C-alpha positions in Angstrom: 59.9 36.8 -114.0 57.9 39.3 -115.9 55.7 38.6 -118.9 58.6 38.8 -121.4 60.4 36.0 -119.7 63.1 38.2 -118.3 63.4 39.4 -114.7 61.4 42.6 -114.0 64.6 44.5 -113.2 66.2 43.6 -116.5 63.0 44.6 -118.4 63.0 47.9 -116.6 66.5 48.6 -117.6 65.9 47.6 -121.2 62.6 49.7 -121.3 64.5 52.7 -120.0 67.3 52.1 -122.5 64.8 51.9 -125.4 63.2 55.2 -124.4 66.6 56.9 -124.1 67.7 55.5 -127.6 64.3 56.6 -129.1 64.7 60.1 -127.7 68.3 60.3 -128.8 67.4 59.3 -132.3 64.5 61.7 -132.5 66.9 64.5 -131.5 69.0 63.6 -134.5 71.7 61.7 -132.6 73.5 58.7 -134.0 73.8 55.5 -132.1 77.6 56.0 -132.0 77.0 59.2 -129.9 75.2 57.3 -127.1 76.8 57.5 -123.7 79.3 54.7 -123.1 77.1 52.9 -120.5 74.3 52.7 -123.1 76.7 51.3 -125.6 77.8 48.6 -123.1 74.2 47.6 -122.5 73.4 47.4 -126.2 76.5 45.2 -126.9 75.9 42.9 -123.9 72.3 41.9 -124.8 71.5 38.3 -125.5 68.8 37.3 -128.0 65.8 37.5 -125.6 67.0 40.9 -124.3 67.5 42.2 -127.8 64.0 41.1 -128.8 62.5 42.8 -125.8 64.5 45.9 -126.3 63.5 46.2 -130.0 59.8 45.7 -129.0 60.1 48.5 -126.4 62.0 50.7 -128.9 59.2 50.3 -131.4 56.7 51.2 -128.7 58.7 54.3 -127.6 59.0 55.4 -131.3 55.3 54.9 -131.8 54.4 56.8 -128.7 56.6 59.7 -129.7 55.0 59.7 -133.2 51.5 59.8 -131.7 52.5 62.6 -129.3 53.9 64.6 -132.2 50.8 64.0 -134.3 48.6 65.1 -131.4 50.6 68.2 -130.9 50.6 69.1 -134.6 46.8 68.5 -134.7 46.3 70.8 -131.7 48.3 73.5 -133.3 46.3 73.1 -136.5 43.0 73.3 -134.6 44.2 76.5 -132.8 44.9 78.2 -136.2 41.5 77.4 -137.7 38.8 80.1 -137.8 36.4 79.5 -134.9 39.0 77.5 -133.1 37.5 78.6 -129.7 34.4 76.5 -130.5 34.5 73.0 -129.0 31.8 70.8 -130.6 31.8 68.5 -127.6 30.9 71.5 -125.3 28.2 72.7 -127.6 27.6 76.2 -129.0 
């Protein structure tokens, strides 16, 4: 059993599903448009699996948000005057 109280294999499947659902939603897809196998997995969850899935979905969404913020910040830095200056490297 893994830390979440579920078998590691089940946690792995749910973690992958959460990442897929997060990616699908970010791309503008509706849950109804998920592949049939993913629909099956979502419908077949018990309470413990659903709780773990929702936690992993939140983590995947947060990670994607951080990645998007970092990318936007990098683009902003690149457009600023003197962008080739890195204060950590010195003058």
